[in-house]
C-alpha positions as CSV (number, residue, x, y, z in Angstrom):
1,M,108.0,105.0,84.2
2,K,106.2,106.5,87.2
3,H,103.4,104.5,88.7
4,P,100.2,106.5,89.3
5,V,100.0,105.3,92.9
6,D,103.6,106.5,93.6
7,V,102.8,109.9,92.1
8,H,99.6,110.1,94.2
9,V,101.4,109.2,97.4
10,G,104.2,111.6,96.6
11,K,101.7,114.5,96.0
12,R,100.0,113.7,99.4
13,V,103.5,113.8,101.1
14,R,104.2,117.2,99.5
15,H,100.7,118.6,100.4
16,R,100.9,117.4,104.1
17,R,104.5,118.7,104.4
18,W,103.4,122.0,103.0
19,M,100.4,122.1,105.3
20,V,102.5,121.7,108.4
21,G,105.0,124.3,107.2
22,M,108.0,121.9,106.9
23,T,110.7,122.1,104.2
24,Q,112.0,119.2,102.3
25,Q,115.2,119.5,104.1
26,Q,113.5,119.5,107.5
27,L,111.5,116.3,106.7
28,A,114.6,114.6,105.2
29,E,116.6,115.3,108.4
30,K,113.7,113.9,110.6
31,V,113.5,110.8,108.5
32,G,117.3,110.4,108.1
33,I,117.7,110.9,104.4
34,K,118.8,113.6,102.0
35,F,116.3,116.2,100.8
36,Q,116.9,115.1,97.2
37,Q,115.3,111.8,98.1
38,I,112.2,113.6,99.4
39,Q,112.1,115.5,96.1
40,K,112.1,112.1,94.2
41,Y,109.4,110.7,96.5
42,E,107.2,113.8,96.0
43,T,107.4,113.6,92.2
44,G,106.8,109.8,92.2
45,M,110.2,109.2,90.6
46,N,111.1,106.9,93.5
47,R,108.8,104.6,95.3
48,I,108.5,105.0,99.1
49,S,109.2,101.8,101.1
50,A,106.7,100.8,103.8
51,S,109.2,101.6,106.6
52,R,110.1,105.0,105.1
53,L,106.4,105.8,104.6
54,W,105.8,104.9,108.3
55,A,108.6,107.4,109.3
56,I,107.2,110.1,107.0
57,A,103.7,109.6,108.4
58,E,105.0,109.9,112.0
59,N,106.9,113.0,111.3
60,L,104.0,114.6,109.4
61,D,101.6,113.5,112.2
62,V,99.2,111.6,110.0
63,Q,98.0,108.0,109.6
64,I,99.6,106.1,106.7
65,S,96.1,105.9,105.1
66,F,96.2,109.6,104.6
67,F,98.7,109.1,101.7
68,F,96.2,106.9,99.9
69,E,93.1,109.0,100.3
70,G,91.7,110.1,97.0
71,L,92.9,107.2,94.9
72,E,90.4,105.9,92.4
73,G,88.5,103.0,93.8
74,N,89.0,104.4,97.3
75,E,85.5,104.4,98.8
76,K,86.4,107.2,101.3
77,A,87.4,109.4,98.4
78,S,84.1,109.1,96.6
79,D,82.3,109.9,99.8
80,Q,84.2,113.1,100.2
81,K,83.2,114.6,96.8
82,F,81.1,117.7,97.0
83,E,79.2,119.5,94.3
84,G,81.0,122.6,93.0
85,M,84.4,121.5,94.5
86,P,87.4,120.6,92.4
87,E,88.1,116.9,92.5
88,N,91.5,117.4,94.2
89,V,91.1,120.6,96.1
90,F,94.4,120.1,97.8
91,S,96.3,120.5,94.6
92,D,95.4,124.2,94.7
93,K,98.0,126.1,96.7
94,E,95.5,128.8,97.6
95,A,93.2,126.2,99.2
96,L,96.1,124.7,101.1
97,E,97.2,128.0,102.4
98,L,93.6,128.8,103.4
99,V,93.4,125.6,105.4
100,R,96.7,126.2,107.0
101,C,95.8,129.7,108.0
102,Y,92.4,128.4,109.3
103,Y,94.0,126.0,111.7
104,A,96.4,128.7,112.9
105,I,93.4,130.6,114.3
106,P,92.4,129.9,117.9
107,E,89.6,127.3,118.2
108,N,86.9,129.6,119.5
109,Q,87.5,132.2,116.8
110,R,87.8,129.4,114.2
111,K,84.3,128.1,115.0
112,R,82.9,131.6,114.6
113,L,84.7,132.0,111.2
114,F,83.4,128.6,110.1
115,E,79.8,129.7,110.9
116,L,80.3,132.9,109.0
117,A,81.6,131.0,106.0
118,R,78.7,128.6,106.2
119,V,76.2,131.5,106.2
120,L,78.0,133.4,103.3
121,S,78.1,130.2,101.1
122,A,74.4,129.4,101.5
């Protein structure tokens, strides 16, 4: 049976991999495993060992704590809830694509776009 923490960590791996535009095959090659193992990690079917999670975090350019953000009981997660936002905004592919596109914009233009979005949402 899948453990909820393994499922959560797997989803966070998938979301981060998708955000950086990496395929399961590419991540698997960087970590030194087969892509089927990445699939099992992402679905929570297999638990990720500490050393493997370390390697995944390095290759996805995040801290290990990233994979645990949003778990119930995580104080940081409760601090990040905003009125009108879905509880797990990163489970929405459109939101993920929007964030990825946003960070692809040059920084000076991104700041202007951010200010426009702030004004339009008020």
